[in-house]
Structure formats: structure tokens, C-alpha cells
N, C-alpha and C positions, 0 to 999 in steps of 0.2 A: 860557054854553053851553060845555061841555067838548068839545074837539076830539080825535078819536081820533088816536093816533100809532102807527106801526109801525117796526120795525127790519128792514132787509133789505139785500140785496146787488144791485148793478147788474149785469144780465146783458146789456143791450143799450143802446147810445147812438147808434144809427144815424140817429135822427130829429133834426130841428132842435128845440131847446128841450124835448125829451121824452126820458125814459129808461124802460126796463122794469126793475122791481125785483122780485126773488123774495123772498118772506117765508115762512119755515118755521114751521109750527105743530107742536108735539109734545104728544101726549096719550096717556093710558093707556086701552087697550081695556077695556071693562067686564067682559067675560066671560073673555077670554084673558089679561088683565093684561100685555099686551105694549105697549111704547111704539111708537106709530104716528107717522110723520113725514109731514106733508102740506105741499105747497108751493103757494102762491098767487102769481100774477103781477099786479102793479099797474102801470098807466101813470102816470107822475108828471111834473109840470112842472118843468123845470130851465131857468130863464130865462137863465142866463149860460153854459150848456153847459160846466159845470165838472166834471161827473161822467164817470168812465171806467169801463170794465168791471172788476168786482172791488171797487169802492169800497163800503164799508159806509156806509149813509145812514139818516137819520131822516126818515120821511115824516109828513106831517100832512094830515088830511082838509080839504077845502075845497069851495067851490061847484063845480058842473060847469063845466069849462073846455072840454070837447069831448065827443064822443059817449062815449068811454071814459075820459077823464082826469078824475079826481076827487081827486087827491092832488098835493101839492107837495113838493119836496125841501126840508126845513127846514134840515138841516145834514149835512155830510159828516163822518162820525165817523172813519173810517180810509181813507186813500188806498191804492190797490192798488200793489204794487211791480211795475213793468214790467221784464221781463228780455228782452233781445234775444239 
């Protein structure tokens, strides 16, 4: 069975062992030929609480972990630079 994967950016890490990841989809409108950008938010499981806001992550589909959580953080691709 092939598991779905998505690339996204962490937008919230306020929960324990969970993060909210925004995934952008770009497609061309059939009639107007304009590029449309849509954003979908996924709740993902982050077992070690390693993700921070702004990190680019790879999500992988998994069994339902809670009411809304069906994805896990497979890998952190780019860490966000935190400037104070």
C-alpha cells in the first residue's frame, strides 16, 4: 500500500506531541488560466516535540490517531531560523 506524503510548513506547535502544518496547492483555473493558490491545514503527530513554527516538514498519512489527526511528521526538511 502506498502512503500519501505532503510537504508543508509548521504554523502552530502549541499542543503536546502535535503540530499544525499548512500545505499549499497550486493549480491553473480552467476558464481564466490564472494560477490559484489554496492552503489546507493538517494536524500531524510530532512524538518528540522537535518541530518549531516555520519548519518545513514531510508528512505521511497514517491510521487515525485522534479525531482530527491522521498524519505524522516523517522528517524535518528545513529548520526555521529564529531571530530575536
